[in-house]
Biopython code that builds the backbone (N, CA, C, O; Angstrom):
import numpy as np
from Bio.PDB.StructureBuilder import StructureBuilder

atoms = [
    (1, "UNK", "N", (15.901, 21.794, -18.728)),
    (1, "UNK", "CA", (14.977, 20.795, -18.234)),
    (1, "UNK", "C", (15.737, 19.803, -17.363)),
    (1, "UNK", "O", (16.826, 19.354, -17.722)),
    (2, "UNK", "N", (15.160, 19.471, -16.230)),
    (2, "UNK", "CA", (15.755, 18.493, -15.328)),
    (2, "UNK", "C", (15.131, 17.135, -15.599)),
    (2, "UNK", "O", (13.919, 16.961, -15.471)),
    (3, "UNK", "N", (15.955, 16.186, -15.969)),
    (3, "UNK", "CA", (15.456, 14.845, -16.232)),
    (3, "UNK", "C", (15.249, 14.099, -14.923)),
    (3, "UNK", "O", (16.047, 14.228, -13.995)),
    (4, "UNK", "N", (14.189, 13.327, -14.853)),
    (4, "UNK", "CA", (13.884, 12.490, -13.700)),
    (4, "UNK", "C", (13.623, 13.306, -12.427)),
    (4, "UNK", "O", (13.866, 12.822, -11.322)),
    (5, "UNK", "N", (13.132, 14.531, -12.579)),
    (5, "UNK", "CA", (12.772, 15.377, -11.443)),
    (5, "UNK", "C", (11.401, 15.971, -11.731)),
    (5, "UNK", "O", (11.176, 16.554, -12.792)),
    (6, "UNK", "N", (10.492, 15.818, -10.780)),
    (6, "UNK", "CA", (9.142, 16.347, -10.974)),
    (6, "UNK", "C", (9.020, 17.737, -10.358)),
    (6, "UNK", "O", (9.812, 18.131, -9.502)),
    (7, "UNK", "N", (8.027, 18.453, -10.805)),
    (7, "UNK", "CA", (7.761, 19.782, -10.259)),
    (7, "UNK", "C", (7.447, 19.700, -8.769)),
    (7, "UNK", "O", (7.866, 20.565, -8.000)),
    (8, "UNK", "N", (6.714, 18.672, -8.356)),
    (8, "UNK", "CA", (6.373, 18.547, -6.936)),
    (8, "UNK", "C", (7.613, 18.283, -6.077)),
    (8, "UNK", "O", (7.673, 18.717, -4.926)),
    (9, "UNK", "N", (8.603, 17.572, -6.631)),
    (9, "UNK", "CA", (9.848, 17.357, -5.889)),
    (9, "UNK", "C", (10.609, 18.669, -5.716)),
    (9, "UNK", "O", (11.138, 18.947, -4.639)),
    (10, "UNK", "N", (10.663, 19.458, -6.756)),
    (10, "UNK", "CA", (11.337, 20.762, -6.664)),
    (10, "UNK", "C", (10.576, 21.666, -5.698)),
    (10, "UNK", "O", (11.196, 22.372, -4.902)),
    (11, "UNK", "N", (9.250, 21.657, -5.754)),
    (11, "UNK", "CA", (8.448, 22.434, -4.804)),
    (11, "UNK", "C", (8.745, 22.034, -3.368)),
    (11, "UNK", "O", (8.870, 22.890, -2.493)),
    (12, "UNK", "N", (8.858, 20.737, -3.128)),
    (12, "UNK", "CA", (9.147, 20.250, -1.780)),
    (12, "UNK", "C", (10.519, 20.735, -1.309)),
    (12, "UNK", "O", (10.665, 21.185, -0.173)),
    (13, "UNK", "N", (11.509, 20.642, -2.174)),
    (13, "UNK", "CA", (12.853, 21.118, -1.821)),
    (13, "UNK", "C", (12.832, 22.619, -1.555)),
    (13, "UNK", "O", (13.417, 23.083, -0.576)),
    (14, "UNK", "N", (12.172, 23.372, -2.409)),
    (14, "UNK", "CA", (12.113, 24.828, -2.220)),
    (14, "UNK", "C", (11.369, 25.218, -0.949)),
    (14, "UNK", "O", (11.654, 26.262, -0.364)),
    (15, "UNK", "N", (10.415, 24.389, -0.514)),
    (15, "UNK", "CA", (9.698, 24.701, 0.724)),
    (15, "UNK", "C", (10.610, 24.591, 1.947)),
    (15, "UNK", "O", (10.325, 25.179, 2.991)),
    (16, "UNK", "N", (11.697, 23.845, 1.819)),
    (16, "UNK", "CA", (12.694, 23.783, 2.893)),
    (16, "UNK", "C", (13.583, 25.024, 2.841)),
    (16, "UNK", "O", (13.882, 25.629, 3.871)),
    (17, "UNK", "N", (13.995, 25.389, 1.649)),
    (17, "UNK", "CA", (14.899, 26.525, 1.484)),
    (17, "UNK", "C", (14.175, 27.847, 1.745)),
    (17, "UNK", "O", (14.726, 28.750, 2.373)),
    (18, "UNK", "N", (12.936, 27.951, 1.257)),
    (18, "UNK", "CA", (12.134, 29.164, 1.406)),
    (18, "UNK", "C", (10.786, 28.820, 2.040)),
    (18, "UNK", "O", (9.771, 28.799, 1.343)),
    (19, "UNK", "N", (10.756, 28.553, 3.337)),
    (19, "UNK", "CA", (9.484, 28.157, 3.966)),
    (19, "UNK", "C", (8.465, 29.300, 3.952)),
    (19, "UNK", "O", (8.819, 30.470, 4.100)),
    (20, "UNK", "N", (7.214, 28.940, 3.774)),
    (20, "UNK", "CA", (6.151, 29.946, 3.778)),
    (20, "UNK", "C", (5.789, 30.356, 5.203)),
    (20, "UNK", "O", (5.236, 31.432, 5.426)),
    (21, "UNK", "N", (6.107, 29.487, 6.165)),
    (21, "UNK", "CA", (5.828, 29.766, 7.569)),
    (21, "UNK", "C", (6.919, 29.091, 8.392)),
    (21, "UNK", "O", (7.078, 27.872, 8.319)),
    (22, "UNK", "N", (7.661, 29.848, 9.161)),
    (22, "UNK", "CA", (8.769, 29.287, 9.937)),
    (22, "UNK", "C", (8.291, 28.494, 11.152)),
    (22, "UNK", "O", (9.078, 27.774, 11.766)),
    (23, "UNK", "N", (7.032, 28.616, 11.500)),
    (23, "UNK", "CA", (6.524, 27.946, 12.699)),
    (23, "UNK", "C", (5.857, 26.604, 12.431)),
    (23, "UNK", "O", (5.512, 25.882, 13.367)),
    (24, "UNK", "N", (5.673, 26.269, 11.160)),
    (24, "UNK", "CA", (5.125, 24.953, 10.828)),
    (24, "UNK", "C", (5.721, 24.505, 9.494)),
    (24, "UNK", "O", (6.106, 25.323, 8.659)),
    (25, "UNK", "N", (5.784, 23.231, 9.323)),
    (25, "UNK", "CA", (6.347, 22.679, 8.094)),
    (25, "UNK", "C", (5.274, 22.558, 7.027)),
    (25, "UNK", "O", (4.120, 22.241, 7.318)),
    (26, "UNK", "N", (5.672, 22.815, 5.785)),
    (26, "UNK", "CA", (4.746, 22.681, 4.663)),
    (26, "UNK", "C", (4.511, 21.218, 4.307)),
    (26, "UNK", "O", (3.460, 20.869, 3.770)),
    (27, "UNK", "N", (5.486, 20.364, 4.605)),
    (27, "UNK", "CA", (5.395, 18.948, 4.231)),
    (27, "UNK", "C", (5.059, 18.116, 5.464)),
    (27, "UNK", "O", (5.580, 18.349, 6.555)),
    (28, "UNK", "N", (4.185, 17.153, 5.265)),
    (28, "UNK", "CA", (3.746, 16.326, 6.378)),
    (28, "UNK", "C", (3.978, 14.839, 6.170)),
    (28, "UNK", "O", (4.087, 14.099, 7.147)),
    (29, "UNK", "N", (4.055, 14.381, 4.935)),
    (29, "UNK", "CA", (4.108, 12.944, 4.673)),
    (29, "UNK", "C", (5.533, 12.460, 4.415)),
    (29, "UNK", "O", (6.420, 13.231, 4.050)),
    (30, "UNK", "N", (5.717, 11.176, 4.613)),
    (30, "UNK", "CA", (7.004, 10.547, 4.311)),
    (30, "UNK", "C", (7.330, 10.711, 2.830)),
    (30, "UNK", "O", (8.485, 10.950, 2.478)),
    (31, "UNK", "N", (6.344, 10.589, 1.971)),
    (31, "UNK", "CA", (6.574, 10.728, 0.528)),
    (31, "UNK", "C", (7.108, 12.111, 0.174)),
    (31, "UNK", "O", (8.004, 12.236, -0.660)),
    (32, "UNK", "N", (6.562, 13.152, 0.805)),
    (32, "UNK", "CA", (7.043, 14.508, 0.537)),
    (32, "UNK", "C", (8.493, 14.668, 1.009)),
    (32, "UNK", "O", (9.327, 15.228, 0.298)),
    (33, "UNK", "N", (8.777, 14.177, 2.201)),
    (33, "UNK", "CA", (10.148, 14.264, 2.722)),
    (33, "UNK", "C", (11.098, 13.409, 1.889)),
    (33, "UNK", "O", (12.257, 13.774, 1.691)),
    (34, "UNK", "N", (10.608, 12.279, 1.405)),
    (34, "UNK", "CA", (11.421, 11.423, 0.544)),
    (34, "UNK", "C", (11.851, 12.181, -0.706)),
    (34, "UNK", "O", (12.994, 12.054, -1.145)),
    (35, "UNK", "N", (10.947, 12.965, -1.279)),
    (35, "UNK", "CA", (11.268, 13.751, -2.472)),
    (35, "UNK", "C", (12.434, 14.691, -2.212)),
    (35, "UNK", "O", (13.343, 14.817, -3.032)),
    (36, "UNK", "N", (12.393, 15.346, -1.062)),
    (36, "UNK", "CA", (13.478, 16.264, -0.708)),
    (36, "UNK", "C", (14.766, 15.489, -0.489)),
    (36, "UNK", "O", (15.830, 15.919, -0.934)),
    (37, "UNK", "N", (14.686, 14.353, 0.190)),
    (37, "UNK", "CA", (15.867, 13.525, 0.419)),
    (37, "UNK", "C", (16.483, 13.088, -0.899)),
    (37, "UNK", "O", (17.702, 13.119, -1.063)),
    (38, "UNK", "N", (15.650, 12.687, -1.823)),
    (38, "UNK", "CA", (16.148, 12.236, -3.129)),
    (38, "UNK", "C", (16.918, 13.342, -3.850)),
    (38, "UNK", "O", (18.010, 13.110, -4.369)),
    (39, "UNK", "N", (16.345, 14.539, -3.879)),
    (39, "UNK", "CA", (17.016, 15.638, -4.571)),
    (39, "UNK", "C", (18.248, 16.119, -3.817)),
    (39, "UNK", "O", (19.278, 16.399, -4.431)),
    (40, "UNK", "N", (18.155, 16.218, -2.496)),
    (40, "UNK", "CA", (19.311, 16.661, -1.704)),
    (40, "UNK", "C", (20.472, 15.688, -1.862)),
    (40, "UNK", "O", (21.625, 16.111, -1.947)),
    (41, "UNK", "N", (20.184, 14.405, -1.901)),
    (41, "UNK", "CA", (21.227, 13.394, -2.105)),
    (41, "UNK", "C", (21.789, 13.499, -3.516)),
    (41, "UNK", "O", (23.004, 13.510, -3.714)),
    (42, "UNK", "N", (20.907, 13.573, -4.474)),
    (42, "UNK", "CA", (21.318, 13.631, -5.883)),
    (42, "UNK", "C", (22.200, 14.841, -6.166)),
    (42, "UNK", "O", (23.176, 14.745, -6.910)),
    (43, "UNK", "N", (21.850, 15.990, -5.564)),
    (43, "UNK", "CA", (22.559, 17.229, -5.848)),
    (43, "UNK", "C", (23.617, 17.559, -4.794)),
    (43, "UNK", "O", (24.216, 18.634, -4.847)),
    (44, "UNK", "N", (23.858, 16.668, -3.849)),
    (44, "UNK", "CA", (24.922, 16.858, -2.869)),
    (44, "UNK", "C", (24.672, 17.978, -1.867)),
    (44, "UNK", "O", (25.620, 18.624, -1.421)),
    (45, "UNK", "N", (23.419, 18.219, -1.507)),
    (45, "UNK", "CA", (23.088, 19.247, -0.522)),
    (45, "UNK", "C", (23.053, 18.568, 0.848)),
    (45, "UNK", "O", (21.987, 18.206, 1.346)),
    (46, "UNK", "N", (24.219, 18.405, 1.439)),
    (46, "UNK", "CA", (24.350, 17.574, 2.638)),
    (46, "UNK", "C", (23.613, 18.131, 3.849)),
    (46, "UNK", "O", (23.101, 17.353, 4.655)),
    (47, "UNK", "N", (23.543, 19.439, 4.003)),
    (47, "UNK", "CA", (22.856, 19.996, 5.172)),
    (47, "UNK", "C", (21.357, 19.704, 5.111)),
    (47, "UNK", "O", (20.749, 19.383, 6.132)),
    (48, "UNK", "N", (20.759, 19.810, 3.933)),
    (48, "UNK", "CA", (19.335, 19.498, 3.794)),
    (48, "UNK", "C", (19.121, 18.000, 3.934)),
    (48, "UNK", "O", (18.144, 17.574, 4.550)),
    (49, "UNK", "N", (20.016, 17.194, 3.375)),
    (49, "UNK", "CA", (19.905, 15.737, 3.534)),
    (49, "UNK", "C", (19.900, 15.360, 5.016)),
    (49, "UNK", "O", (19.066, 14.566, 5.452)),
    (50, "UNK", "N", (20.819, 15.920, 5.784)),
    (50, "UNK", "CA", (20.889, 15.631, 7.226)),
    (50, "UNK", "C", (19.623, 16.069, 7.941)),
    (50, "UNK", "O", (19.109, 15.349, 8.797)),
    (51, "UNK", "N", (19.117, 17.244, 7.595)),
    (51, "UNK", "CA", (17.884, 17.751, 8.192)),
    (51, "UNK", "C", (16.714, 16.815, 7.909)),
    (51, "UNK", "O", (15.941, 16.486, 8.809)),
    (52, "UNK", "N", (16.589, 16.389, 6.654)),
    (52, "UNK", "CA", (15.488, 15.506, 6.265)),
    (52, "UNK", "C", (15.597, 14.165, 6.985)),
    (52, "UNK", "O", (14.584, 13.611, 7.412)),
    (53, "UNK", "N", (16.804, 13.643, 7.122)),
    (53, "UNK", "CA", (16.970, 12.377, 7.828)),
    (53, "UNK", "C", (16.553, 12.496, 9.292)),
    (53, "UNK", "O", (16.004, 11.550, 9.857)),
    (54, "UNK", "N", (16.807, 13.646, 9.908)),
    (54, "UNK", "CA", (16.344, 13.869, 11.287)),
    (54, "UNK", "C", (14.821, 13.842, 11.357)),
    (54, "UNK", "O", (14.249, 13.253, 12.274)),
    (55, "UNK", "N", (14.167, 14.476, 10.393)),
    (55, "UNK", "CA", (12.700, 14.488, 10.355)),
    (55, "UNK", "C", (12.174, 13.067, 10.142)),
    (55, "UNK", "O", (11.265, 12.622, 10.843)),
    (56, "UNK", "N", (12.748, 12.367, 9.177)),
    (56, "UNK", "CA", (12.282, 11.013, 8.860)),
    (56, "UNK", "C", (12.549, 10.026, 9.983)),
    (56, "UNK", "O", (11.827, 9.039, 10.120)),
    (57, "UNK", "N", (13.562, 10.273, 10.780)),
    (57, "UNK", "CA", (13.850, 9.398, 11.926)),
    (57, "UNK", "C", (12.626, 9.281, 12.833)),
    (57, "UNK", "O", (12.341, 8.207, 13.364)),
    (58, "UNK", "N", (11.909, 10.383, 13.007)),
    (58, "UNK", "CA", (10.711, 10.385, 13.853)),
    (58, "UNK", "C", (9.430, 10.069, 13.089)),
    (58, "UNK", "O", (8.501, 9.489, 13.651)),
    (59, "UNK", "N", (9.373, 10.441, 11.823)),
    (59, "UNK", "CA", (8.141, 10.332, 11.049)),
    (59, "UNK", "C", (7.938, 8.969, 10.381)),
    (59, "UNK", "O", (6.813, 8.473, 10.307)),
    (60, "UNK", "N", (9.004, 8.378, 9.907)),
    (60, "UNK", "CA", (8.906, 7.156, 9.105)),
    (60, "UNK", "C", (8.638, 5.919, 9.958)),
    (60, "UNK", "O", (9.082, 5.824, 11.102)),
    (61, "UNK", "N", (7.913, 4.986, 9.382)),
    (61, "UNK", "CA", (7.690, 3.693, 10.020)),
    (61, "UNK", "C", (8.951, 2.839, 9.846)),
    (61, "UNK", "O", (9.819, 3.186, 9.045)),
    (62, "UNK", "N", (9.064, 1.738, 10.577)),
    (62, "UNK", "CA", (10.221, 0.856, 10.360)),
    (62, "UNK", "C", (10.344, 0.389, 8.909)),
    (62, "UNK", "O", (11.454, 0.299, 8.386)),
    (63, "UNK", "N", (9.229, 0.092, 8.257)),
    (63, "UNK", "CA", (9.291, -0.321, 6.856)),
    (63, "UNK", "C", (9.777, 0.826, 5.970)),
    (63, "UNK", "O", (10.597, 0.618, 5.075)),
    (64, "UNK", "N", (9.269, 2.040, 6.220)),
    (64, "UNK", "CA", (9.747, 3.211, 5.483)),
    (64, "UNK", "C", (11.257, 3.363, 5.653)),
    (64, "UNK", "O", (11.981, 3.589, 4.684)),
    (65, "UNK", "N", (11.717, 3.237, 6.889)),
    (65, "UNK", "CA", (13.151, 3.390, 7.174)),
    (65, "UNK", "C", (13.974, 2.327, 6.462)),
    (65, "UNK", "O", (15.068, 2.609, 5.972)),
    (66, "UNK", "N", (13.462, 1.133, 6.404)),
    (66, "UNK", "CA", (14.178, 0.063, 5.700)),
    (66, "UNK", "C", (14.322, 0.391, 4.216)),
    (66, "UNK", "O", (15.402, 0.246, 3.646)),
    (67, "UNK", "N", (13.240, 0.829, 3.602)),
    (67, "UNK", "CA", (13.271, 1.183, 2.181)),
    (67, "UNK", "C", (14.224, 2.360, 1.953)),
    (67, "UNK", "O", (15.045, 2.332, 1.036)),
    (68, "UNK", "N", (14.111, 3.381, 2.784)),
    (68, "UNK", "CA", (14.968, 4.565, 2.657)),
    (68, "UNK", "C", (16.425, 4.193, 2.891)),
    (68, "UNK", "O", (17.298, 4.613, 2.132)),
    (69, "UNK", "N", (16.698, 3.419, 3.923)),
    (69, "UNK", "CA", (18.083, 3.034, 4.244)),
    (69, "UNK", "C", (18.736, 2.282, 3.100)),
    (69, "UNK", "O", (19.906, 2.509, 2.791)),
    (70, "UNK", "N", (18.000, 1.401, 2.481)),
    (70, "UNK", "CA", (18.565, 0.624, 1.372)),
    (70, "UNK", "C", (18.771, 1.492, 0.135)),
    (70, "UNK", "O", (19.755, 1.323, -0.584)),
    (71, "UNK", "N", (17.862, 2.406, -0.112)),
    (71, "UNK", "CA", (17.967, 3.238, -1.310)),
    (71, "UNK", "C", (19.017, 4.345, -1.169)),
    (71, "UNK", "O", (19.635, 4.743, -2.156)),
    (72, "UNK", "N", (19.217, 4.838, 0.049)),
    (72, "UNK", "CA", (20.101, 5.987, 0.247)),
    (72, "UNK", "C", (21.327, 5.669, 1.095)),
    (72, "UNK", "O", (21.976, 6.580, 1.608)),
    (73, "UNK", "N", (21.648, 4.401, 1.246)),
    (73, "UNK", "CA", (22.849, 3.974, 1.950)),
    (73, "UNK", "C", (22.952, 4.590, 3.348)),
    (73, "UNK", "O", (23.865, 5.359, 3.650)),
    (74, "UNK", "N", (21.985, 4.224, 4.182)),
    (74, "UNK", "CA", (21.959, 4.668, 5.577)),
    (74, "UNK", "C", (22.033, 3.415, 6.443)),
    (74, "UNK", "O", (21.012, 2.966, 6.966)),
    (75, "UNK", "N", (23.231, 2.842, 6.602)),
    (75, "UNK", "CA", (23.367, 1.560, 7.283)),
    (75, "UNK", "C", (22.889, 1.577, 8.735)),
    (75, "UNK", "O", (22.452, 0.544, 9.241)),
    (76, "UNK", "N", (22.958, 2.703, 9.407)),
    (76, "UNK", "CA", (22.522, 2.774, 10.802)),
    (76, "UNK", "C", (21.034, 2.571, 10.999)),
    (76, "UNK", "O", (20.592, 2.302, 12.115)),
    (77, "UNK", "N", (20.262, 2.694, 9.948)),
    (77, "UNK", "CA", (18.821, 2.494, 10.048)),
    (77, "UNK", "C", (18.407, 1.050, 9.794)),
    (77, "UNK", "O", (17.289, 0.663, 10.134)),
    (78, "UNK", "N", (19.284, 0.253, 9.206)),
    (78, "UNK", "CA", (18.887, -1.098, 8.793)),
    (78, "UNK", "C", (18.557, -2.010, 9.969)),
    (78, "UNK", "O", (17.450, -2.542, 10.047)),
    (79, "UNK", "N", (19.502, -2.194, 10.878)),
    (79, "UNK", "CA", (19.284, -3.140, 11.979)),
    (79, "UNK", "C", (18.066, -2.766, 12.827)),
    (79, "UNK", "O", (17.235, -3.635, 13.093)),
    (80, "UNK", "N", (17.924, -1.500, 13.265)),
    (80, "UNK", "CA", (16.719, -1.164, 14.040)),
    (80, "UNK", "C", (15.421, -1.391, 13.264)),
    (80, "UNK", "O", (14.416, -1.804, 13.843)),
    (81, "UNK", "N", (15.438, -1.125, 11.971)),
    (81, "UNK", "CA", (14.230, -1.344, 11.164)),
    (81, "UNK", "C", (13.893, -2.827, 11.090)),
    (81, "UNK", "O", (12.737, -3.215, 11.263)),
    (82, "UNK", "N", (14.907, -3.658, 10.831)),
    (82, "UNK", "CA", (14.669, -5.111, 10.784)),
    (82, "UNK", "C", (14.177, -5.626, 12.133)),
    (82, "UNK", "O", (13.240, -6.423, 12.188)),
    (83, "UNK", "N", (14.795, -5.180, 13.208)),
    (83, "UNK", "CA", (14.393, -5.629, 14.547)),
    (83, "UNK", "C", (12.945, -5.229, 14.823)),
    (83, "UNK", "O", (12.155, -6.046, 15.296)),
    (84, "UNK", "N", (12.597, -3.982, 14.532)),
    (84, "UNK", "CA", (11.216, -3.527, 14.752)),
    (84, "UNK", "C", (10.215, -4.341, 13.944)),
    (84, "UNK", "O", (9.154, -4.711, 14.447)),
    (85, "UNK", "N", (10.555, -4.615, 12.701)),
    (85, "UNK", "CA", (9.643, -5.395, 11.863)),
    (85, "UNK", "C", (9.515, -6.829, 12.362)),
    (85, "UNK", "O", (8.429, -7.409, 12.323)),
    (86, "UNK", "N", (10.611, -7.397, 12.825)),
    (86, "UNK", "CA", (10.570, -8.780, 13.317)),
    (86, "UNK", "C", (9.833, -8.906, 14.641)),
    (86, "UNK", "O", (9.221, -9.938, 14.914)),
    (87, "UNK", "N", (9.886, -7.875, 15.459)),
    (87, "UNK", "CA", (9.272, -7.940, 16.787)),
    (87, "UNK", "C", (7.811, -7.493, 16.819)),
    (87, "UNK", "O", (7.134, -7.678, 17.831)),
    (88, "UNK", "N", (7.329, -6.920, 15.753)),
    (88, "UNK", "CA", (5.945, -6.464, 15.786)),
    (88, "UNK", "C", (4.996, -7.668, 15.779)),
    (88, "UNK", "O", (5.350, -8.753, 15.319)),
    (89, "UNK", "N", (3.807, -7.455, 16.291)),
    (89, "UNK", "CA", (2.845, -8.549, 16.454)),
    (89, "UNK", "C", (2.307, -9.059, 15.124)),
    (89, "UNK", "O", (2.184, -10.269, 14.930)),
    (90, "UNK", "N", (1.987, -8.152, 14.207)),
    (90, "UNK", "CA", (1.413, -8.591, 12.930)),
    (90, "UNK", "C", (2.520, -8.950, 11.943)),
    (90, "UNK", "O", (3.599, -8.357, 11.945)),
    (91, "UNK", "N", (2.226, -9.922, 11.114)),
    (91, "UNK", "CA", (3.174, -10.345, 10.081)),
    (91, "UNK", "C", (3.218, -9.308, 8.967)),
    (91, "UNK", "O", (2.296, -8.508, 8.803)),
    (92, "UNK", "N", (4.306, -9.338, 8.209)),
    (92, "UNK", "CA", (4.372, -8.484, 7.033)),
    (92, "UNK", "C", (3.300, -8.914, 6.042)),
    (92, "UNK", "O", (3.064, -10.107, 5.847)),
    (93, "UNK", "N", (2.662, -7.951, 5.426)),
    (93, "UNK", "CA", (1.700, -8.271, 4.371)),
    (93, "UNK", "C", (2.474, -8.502, 3.080)),
    (93, "UNK", "O", (3.665, -8.201, 2.997)),
    (94, "UNK", "N", (1.804, -9.026, 2.098)),
    (94, "UNK", "CA", (2.415, -9.223, 0.777)),
    (94, "UNK", "C", (2.901, -7.885, 0.229)),
    (94, "UNK", "O", (4.013, -7.788, -0.291)),
    (95, "UNK", "N", (2.070, -6.860, 0.346)),
    (95, "UNK", "CA", (2.420, -5.529, -0.157)),
    (95, "UNK", "C", (3.665, -5.002, 0.562)),
    (95, "UNK", "O", (4.573, -4.467, -0.074)),
    (96, "UNK", "N", (3.703, -5.152, 1.879)),
    (96, "UNK", "CA", (4.874, -4.699, 2.627)),
    (96, "UNK", "C", (6.127, -5.471, 2.229)),
    (96, "UNK", "O", (7.211, -4.896, 2.135)),
    (97, "UNK", "N", (5.982, -6.746, 2.001)),
    (97, "UNK", "CA", (7.121, -7.571, 1.620)),
    (97, "UNK", "C", (7.693, -7.213, 0.258)),
    (97, "UNK", "O", (8.860, -7.490, -0.020)),
    (98, "UNK", "N", (6.888, -6.607, -0.582)),
    (98, "UNK", "CA", (7.333, -6.206, -1.913)),
    (98, "UNK", "C", (7.650, -4.718, -1.975)),
    (98, "UNK", "O", (7.783, -4.166, -3.068)),
    (99, "UNK", "N", (7.773, -4.063, -0.836)),
    (99, "UNK", "CA", (7.898, -2.607, -0.779)),
    (99, "UNK", "C", (9.140, -2.089, -1.487)),
    (99, "UNK", "O", (10.258, -2.557, -1.270)),
    (100, "UNK", "N", (8.901, -1.122, -2.326)),
    (100, "UNK", "CA", (9.947, -0.291, -2.918)),
    (100, "UNK", "C", (9.424, 1.127, -2.817)),
    (100, "UNK", "O", (8.295, 1.335, -2.372)),
    (101, "UNK", "N", (10.202, 2.087, -3.211)),
    (101, "UNK", "CA", (9.719, 3.466, -3.173)),
    (101, "UNK", "C", (8.419, 3.595, -3.948)),
    (101, "UNK", "O", (7.452, 4.158, -3.435)),
    (102, "UNK", "N", (8.374, 3.090, -5.161)),
    (102, "UNK", "CA", (7.194, 3.261, -5.997)),
    (102, "UNK", "C", (5.974, 2.558, -5.401)),
    (102, "UNK", "O", (4.862, 3.083, -5.456)),
    (103, "UNK", "N", (6.186, 1.372, -4.833)),
    (103, "UNK", "CA", (5.071, 0.665, -4.212)),
    (103, "UNK", "C", (4.592, 1.384, -2.961)),
    (103, "UNK", "O", (3.398, 1.401, -2.659)),
    (104, "UNK", "N", (5.527, 1.971, -2.242)),
    (104, "UNK", "CA", (5.214, 2.530, -0.933)),
    (104, "UNK", "C", (4.603, 3.926, -1.006)),
    (104, "UNK", "O", (3.679, 4.235, -0.253)),
    (105, "UNK", "N", (5.110, 4.772, -1.906)),
    (105, "UNK", "CA", (4.722, 6.178, -1.844)),
    (105, "UNK", "C", (4.136, 6.754, -3.111)),
    (105, "UNK", "O", (3.731, 7.916, -3.100)),
    (106, "UNK", "N", (4.068, 6.034, -4.176)),
    (106, "UNK", "CA", (3.474, 6.605, -5.393)),
    (106, "UNK", "C", (2.109, 6.030, -5.667)),
    (106, "UNK", "O", (1.469, 6.400, -6.651)),
]
sb = StructureBuilder()
sb.init_structure("model")
sb.init_model(0)
sb.init_chain("A")
sb.init_seg("    ")
for serial, (resi, resn, name, xyz) in enumerate(atoms, 1):
    if name == "N":
        sb.init_residue(resn, " ", resi, " ")
    sb.init_atom(name, np.array(xyz, "f"), 0.0, 1.0, " ", f" {name:<3s}", serial, name[0])
structure = sb.get_structure()
């Protein structure tokens, strides 16, 4: 039994290793990609971690990137995320200001 790992996280990781269709991705959301990033980081699968970070670079919002960067030690994402958040027209909401992984994606 794997502690602190859900079946959906393992499914997401396996969909990268064994894709059902090579022409489209099985995962579409930041939360799904986050699951793969979490397991790839935890288990030291650096090639999958790098791949997921490339996907998230385009898919994630600045707030998502800030949360991910802080949780997974990605210092190169911090400054651009802060700048984007500071320069956007709308203010941060209370929910955004309290964002953590659980608040953001669960």
